[in-house]
C-alpha positions in Angstrom: 111.9 19.6 142.9 114.1 18.6 139.9 117.5 20.2 139.6 117.8 21.1 135.8 121.5 22.6 135.9 122.6 19.2 134.8 121.1 18.9 132.2 121.8 22.1 130.0 125.4 22.8 128.9 126.8 25.2 130.9 128.9 27.3 128.6 128.6 31.5 130.0 130.8 33.3 132.0 130.3 36.6 133.5 130.5 38.2 130.0 127.4 36.1 128.4 125.6 36.2 131.7 125.8 39.9 131.8 125.3 40.6 128.1 122.0 38.7 127.8 120.6 40.4 130.9 121.4 43.8 129.0 119.9 42.6 126.0 116.7 42.7 127.8 117.0 46.1 129.4 117.5 48.0 126.1 117.8 51.6 126.9 117.9 52.2 122.9 114.5 50.7 122.3 113.0 51.9 125.2 113.8 55.6 124.9 112.4 55.8 121.6 109.1 53.7 122.4 108.4 55.6 125.8 109.4 59.0 125.4 106.0 59.7 124.0 104.3 58.4 127.6 106.8 59.9 129.4 106.0 63.7 127.9 102.9 64.9 129.8 104.0 68.8 130.2 102.5 68.6 134.0 104.7 65.8 135.0 107.7 65.5 132.1 110.0 67.8 133.9 110.5 65.2 136.5 111.7 62.6 134.4 115.4 62.4 135.2 114.6 62.1 138.7 111.8 59.7 138.2 114.3 57.2 136.5 116.7 57.8 139.2 114.1 56.7 141.7 112.8 53.7 139.9 116.4 52.9 139.4 117.2 52.5 143.3 113.9 50.2 143.7 115.2 48.1 140.9 118.6 48.0 142.5 117.0 46.8 145.8 115.2 44.0 143.6 118.4 43.1 141.8 120.2 42.9 145.7 117.7 40.5 146.3 118.3 38.4 143.1 122.2 38.6 143.5 121.6 36.9 147.5 119.6 33.9 146.2 121.5 33.6 143.4 124.1 33.2 145.4 123.1 31.5 148.5 120.9 28.8 146.0 123.6 28.4 142.8 121.6 24.8 142.0 118.5 26.9 140.9 119.4 26.0 137.3 116.5 27.5 134.9 114.3 28.0 137.7 115.3 31.2 139.1 112.5 32.4 141.8 110.3 29.4 141.2 113.2 27.4 142.6 114.0 30.1 145.4 110.6 30.3 146.6 110.8 26.2 147.8 114.5 26.4 148.9 113.9 29.3 150.8 110.8 27.6 152.6 112.6 24.1 152.9 115.8 25.6 154.2 113.6 26.5 157.3 114.6 24.6 160.5 110.5 24.1 161.5 109.2 21.5 159.6 105.8 23.3 159.8 106.8 25.5 156.7 107.0 22.5 154.7 103.4 22.2 153.6 104.1 25.7 152.0 106.7 24.5 149.7 104.7 23.6 146.7 101.9 26.4 146.8 104.5 29.1 147.0 106.8 28.1 144.3 103.8 27.2 142.0 102.6 31.0 142.6 105.9 32.2 142.1 106.4 30.7 138.8 103.1 31.7 137.3 103.4 35.1 138.3 106.5 34.6 136.2 104.9 33.4 133.4 102.4 36.3 133.2 105.2 38.9 133.3 107.4 36.3 130.6 104.6 35.2 128.2 103.3 38.5 127.7 106.4 40.7 127.8 108.1 39.1 124.0 104.9 39.7 122.4 105.1 43.4 123.7 108.6 44.0 122.0 107.0 41.9 118.8 104.4 44.4 118.5 106.9 47.2 119.0 108.8 45.9 116.3 105.7 45.7 114.1 104.7 49.7 114.8 108.4 50.6 114.1 108.7 48.7 111.0 105.5 50.5 109.6 107.2 53.7 111.1 110.2 53.4 108.9 108.1 52.1 106.0 105.5 55.3 105.6 108.8 57.1 106.0 109.4 56.2 102.1 105.8 55.6 101.6 102.8 56.9 103.5 100.5 53.7 102.5 103.0 51.4 103.7 101.2 48.5 106.0 98.2 50.9 106.2 96.0 47.6 106.8 95.6 45.3 109.8 96.9 42.6 107.9 99.8 43.6 107.1 100.6 44.5 110.8 100.0 41.1 111.7 102.2 39.7 109.1 105.2 41.6 110.1 104.8 40.4 113.2 104.7 37.3 112.1 107.7 37.2 110.5 109.6 38.9 113.4 108.5 36.5 116.0 109.3 33.5 113.8 113.3 35.5 113.5 113.4 35.6 117.1 112.3 32.0 118.1 114.9 30.4 115.6 117.7 32.6 117.1 116.1 31.4 120.4 116.0 28.0 119.3 120.1 27.9 118.2 120.6 27.9 121.8 122.0 30.4 124.4 125.7 30.8 122.9 124.0 32.2 119.3 121.5 34.4 121.7 124.7 35.8 123.2 126.5 36.4 120.1 123.7 38.2 118.5 122.8 40.0 121.9 126.8 41.4 122.2 126.4 42.9 118.8 123.3 44.4 119.7 124.5 46.1 122.8 127.2 47.4 121.2 125.3 49.1 118.2 122.4 50.8 120.3 125.0 52.0 123.2 126.8 53.4 120.5 124.0 54.9 118.5 122.9 56.5 121.9 126.2 58.5 122.8 126.2 59.6 119.5 122.8 60.8 119.6 122.7 62.0 123.2 126.0 64.0 122.5 124.4 65.7 119.3 121.4 66.7 121.8 124.1 68.3 124.2 126.1 70.3 121.1 122.6 71.0 119.8 121.6 72.9 123.3 125.0 74.6 124.0 125.5 75.7 120.0 121.6 77.0 120.6 121.6 79.0 123.7 118.7 81.5 122.6 116.1 78.7 122.0 113.2 78.8 124.9 114.3 75.0 126.6 111.8 73.5 128.7 114.7 73.2 131.4 116.3 76.4 132.3 119.7 74.6 132.9 121.1 71.3 133.9 120.5 71.2 137.4 116.5 71.6 136.3 116.8 68.2 133.9 118.1 66.3 137.0 115.9 67.5 140.4 112.3 66.6 140.8 110.0 69.5 140.6 106.7 68.1 142.3 105.9 64.8 144.2 102.6 63.7 142.0 104.7 64.2 139.2 107.6 62.4 140.1 105.0 59.5 141.4 103.6 59.5 138.0 106.7 59.5 136.3 108.2 57.1 138.2 105.0 54.7 137.4 106.5 55.0 133.8 110.3 54.6 134.4 110.4 51.4 136.6 108.7 49.6 133.5 112.2 50.6 132.1 114.3 48.7 133.9 113.2 45.0 134.1 115.0 42.0 133.0 118.2 42.4 135.0 116.6 38.9 136.8 116.9 37.0 133.5 120.4 36.5 134.3 119.2 34.1 137.1 117.4 31.9 134.7 120.7 31.3 133.1 122.4 29.4 136.1 121.8 26.1 134.1 124.1 27.5 131.1 126.7 29.1 134.0 130.6 27.7 134.2 130.4 29.2 137.6 126.6 30.3 139.0 127.6 31.5 142.4 129.9 33.8 141.2 128.8 35.0 138.2 124.8 35.5 138.2 125.0 37.8 141.1 127.2 40.0 139.1 125.7 40.1 136.0 122.5 40.8 137.7 123.6 43.6 139.6 126.2 44.4 136.7 123.6 44.8 133.6 121.2 46.9 135.9 124.1 49.2 136.9 125.0 49.5 133.0 122.4 49.9 131.6 120.4 52.4 133.8 122.8 54.3 135.8 125.6 55.2 132.6 123.0 54.3 129.6 119.9 55.6 130.8 120.7 58.6 132.9 123.0 59.7 129.8 120.5 59.5 127.3 117.6 60.7 129.2 119.8 63.9 130.7 121.1 64.5 127.0 117.0 64.9 125.5 115.3 66.6 128.4 118.5 69.1 128.2 118.0 69.4 124.3 114.0 69.4 124.2 112.4 73.0 124.2 110.3 75.5 121.4 113.0 74.2 118.4 111.0 70.9 118.6 107.3 71.6 117.3 104.4 69.8 115.4 101.0 70.6 114.3 98.4 69.2 116.0 94.9 69.7 114.5 96.0 72.9 112.7 97.5 74.1 115.9 101.5 74.1 116.3 102.8 72.6 119.7 106.0 72.6 120.8 108.3 71.2 123.7 106.7 68.1 125.6 103.3 68.9 124.3 105.0 68.1 120.6 106.4 65.1 122.0 103.2 64.3 123.8 101.7 64.4 120.3 104.4 62.8 118.2 104.2 58.9 117.6 108.0 58.9 117.4 109.5 62.1 119.2 113.0 60.5 119.1 112.5 60.5 115.3 111.6 64.0 114.9 114.4 64.9 117.2 117.1 63.0 115.3 115.8 64.7 112.3 116.3 68.1 113.4 119.7 67.3 114.8 120.4 65.7 111.4 119.8 68.8 109.4 121.2 71.0 112.0 124.1 69.6 113.0 125.2 67.0 109.8 125.2 69.2 107.2 121.3 68.2 106.4 121.3 64.6 107.1 118.4 64.6 109.0 116.6 62.0 107.3 119.6 59.5 107.5 120.1 60.0 110.7 116.3 59.5 111.7 116.6 56.0 109.4 119.6 55.0 110.9 118.6 55.5 114.6 115.1 53.6 114.1 117.3 50.4 112.3 119.2 50.1 115.8 115.8 50.6 117.8 114.7 48.0 115.4 117.9 46.0 116.7 117.8 46.4 120.3 113.8 45.3 120.1 114.9 42.1 118.6 117.7 41.5 121.5 115.0 42.5 123.9 112.8 40.2 122.4 114.9 37.3 122.5 116.1 37.4 126.1 112.7 37.5 127.5 111.8 34.9 125.5 115.0 32.6 126.2 114.1 33.5 130.0 110.2 32.4 129.6 111.0 29.2 128.3 113.7 28.3 131.1 111.2 28.6 133.8 108.6 26.8 131.9 111.4 24.2 131.1 112.0 24.1 135.0 108.6 23.9 136.2 107.9 20.8 133.1 110.9 19.2 134.5 109.0 19.6 138.1 105.7 18.5 136.5 104.3 21.3 137.6 103.4 22.1 134.0 103.0 19.6 131.4 106.3 17.2 131.3 106.5 18.5 127.3 107.9 21.9 128.7 111.1 19.8 130.0 112.0 18.3 126.8 115.3 19.4 125.0 116.4 19.7 121.5 118.4 16.5 120.7 121.2 19.2 118.6 121.0 22.5 120.4 120.4 21.3 123.9 117.5 24.1 124.2 113.7 23.7 125.4 112.6 24.0 122.1 109.0 22.8 123.0 108.8 25.9 125.4 110.6 28.3 122.1 108.0 27.1 120.0 104.9 27.6 122.2 106.4 31.0 123.4 106.8 32.0 119.7 103.5 31.0 118.6 101.9 33.0 121.7 104.2 36.3 120.7 102.9 36.5 117.5 99.5 36.4 118.8 99.9 38.9 121.3 102.3 41.1 119.2 99.4 40.8 115.9 96.6 41.8 118.5 98.8 45.1 120.1 100.3 46.1 116.8 96.8 47.4 115.9 96.0 50.4 118.3 97.8 52.4 121.2 95.0 50.5 123.5 95.8 47.1 122.9 99.3 47.5 123.5 98.6 49.6 126.9 96.5 46.4 127.8 98.9 43.9 127.4 102.0 46.1 128.6 99.7 46.0 132.2 99.0 42.7 132.2 102.7 42.1 131.9 103.4 44.7 134.2 101.1 43.1 137.1 103.2 40.0 136.6 106.3 41.8 136.7 105.7 43.9 140.2 104.0 40.6 142.0 107.2 38.5 140.8 109.6 41.2 141.8 108.1 41.5 145.2 107.5 38.1 145.8 111.2 37.4 145.2 111.9 40.2 147.9 109.9 38.6 150.2 111.4 35.2 149.3 114.7 36.8 149.8 113.4 38.0 153.5 112.3 34.5 154.4 115.8 33.5 152.9 117.9 35.1 155.4 115.7 35.8 158.5 116.9 32.5 159.7 120.4 34.3 160.0 119.5 36.9 162.4 121.5 35.4 165.1 124.5 34.7 163.3 128.0 36.6 164.1 128.4 38.0 161.0 124.7 38.7 160.4 124.3 42.0 158.2 120.5 43.4 158.7 120.8 46.1 155.9 121.3 43.0 153.3 119.2 40.6 155.3 115.9 42.7 156.8 116.4 46.4 155.3 116.5 45.8 151.5 114.2 42.8 151.3 111.7 44.6 153.1 112.1 47.7 151.2 112.0 46.2 147.9 108.9 44.4 148.7 107.0 47.4 149.9 108.1 49.7 146.7 107.4 47.0 143.9 103.7 46.7 145.8 103.8 50.4 145.8 104.4 51.0 142.0 101.6 48.1 141.3 99.7 50.2 143.1 100.6 53.5 141.7 100.1 52.0 138.2 96.6 51.2 138.8 95.9 54.6 140.6 96.6 56.6 137.9 95.0 54.3 135.9 92.0 53.8 137.6 91.6 57.4 138.7 91.6 58.2 135.1 88.8 58.5 132.2 87.8 56.9 129.2 90.5 54.7 127.5 92.8 55.0 130.2 90.3 53.4 132.8 88.6 50.9 130.5 92.4 49.4 129.1 93.5 48.9 133.4 90.0 47.1 134.0 90.6 45.5 131.0 94.0 44.4 132.1 93.1 43.5 136.1 90.5 41.2 134.4 93.1 39.0 132.4 95.5 39.0 135.1 92.8 37.6 137.6 91.8 35.4 134.9 95.3 34.0 134.8 95.4 33.3 137.9 92.3 31.8 138.3 93.1 29.3 135.2 96.6 28.7 137.1 95.3 27.7 140.3 92.8 25.4 138.6 95.6 23.5 136.9 97.4 23.5 140.3 94.1 21.8 141.8 93.1 19.6 138.7 96.9 18.1 138.4 96.9 17.7 141.9 93.9 15.6 141.9 94.7 13.5 138.5 98.4 12.5 139.9 97.3 12.3 143.8 100.2 15.0 144.7 99.6 16.8 147.9 98.3 20.7 147.1 100.0 21.1 150.8 102.7 18.9 151.6 102.9 17.2 155.3 104.8 18.5 157.9 106.9 15.9 158.7 107.6 15.2 155.3 111.2 14.4 154.9 112.6 16.3 151.0 115.0 14.9 149.6 116.4 18.1 148.5 116.0 19.7 152.0 119.6 18.6 153.0 121.3 20.4 150.5 119.5 23.5 150.2 119.9 24.2 153.9 124.0 24.2 153.4 123.7 27.2 151.3 123.8 30.5 153.5 122.7 33.8 152.0 125.2 36.3 152.4 
């Protein structure tokens, strides 16, 4: 497999790697965009515990990514795509070699189902949020479908332009975005807690702080976890920056775990504690002439965090609820830009690695003469993101379908990567310093739990009724068609170029000796 690390310019240290991964796990954006989905009253009390459970699952996967990135620092932009081949070629038995090409292609294609859909979802979220902000001033703002499409096109072009400049420019933008959103989150969270402490007579959803953090029922916990896990994807994006890391073997594993720990264990835990500690009868909305409160109100609102910000501003900030509402919404727009930028940058780098390897058209492997970025991939994914965003922004059903498609790719990729880590470490079982927790338990648990999350998402979708079931079936159909197209391309490309689909078992692979010298720890 072609090594791409010598072609991308190494400029990133630990801070740059971590910041780029943190931008994809944008807690400020997802608290705003997903709180409504997490608010069904029959399960909402499990929200914080489910995020803790989902974080544990994500940490299992992050540990596998860290192990593989340390073992194979020459992965460059390939990430899991490279690891899939490297783990097989490092095996002592040559009979495994024949599976190397198929394994890496399936891994890369699963990554593309995730990374080619995810930026478009972020573009649609940005479009929806801009419409929400505009309609606070003018109820008729962007009320037609064409206006929403144009907003998505503008944001897609903005994100693509920043990505074209290169990872240095992206890192600077992401540093600013992360600082702004974390500061705003802490401020909003403190206001929520202060409100609760200053208004003890309100009937709150949770009786006390302990009630916020403990699970209340098993099925509610599982349902909430299938949503919560979606908030945590993105830590793996650090591995696609290996080609631009100054010291990938040291900094990539640290960046993977650090980005998840900072955003999940610090930001998400705090903000979701504060939001659930706050919510009660003081938050009310009118639906079809009937007033609902608490979690039911959050479920009925298109922007519950915006509503809560207005209550807090009016009560604690001298009647400045509207100003706080607009300010928080604006920081969410910034966070969504960072998330879209990070996911797009990661996706094009995996396409770049596959283009270099001739498993995608070679144009994906071209670098810009001035910015040294994979510009063909950036142009392609920017256009695709604009199209997906323009489709998803039109309705809740549309964005649900695209989100489910992305989630299928996400958890397939995560599960495959945990399986790759298991394969890579099994050959060291007889080593004196063998650690069975890292080499067997963590990869196995990560593989199983990611597959269970996929099953959980579709169980609740397929056992539902109406739109939920239709959306799930549509997403499954799109995903099957995507993989069918991928295998058709793989087989057709093999026939046209005379490349064997299954490599001969006795083939001497030029990269095997180099790969085999790295030992997962």
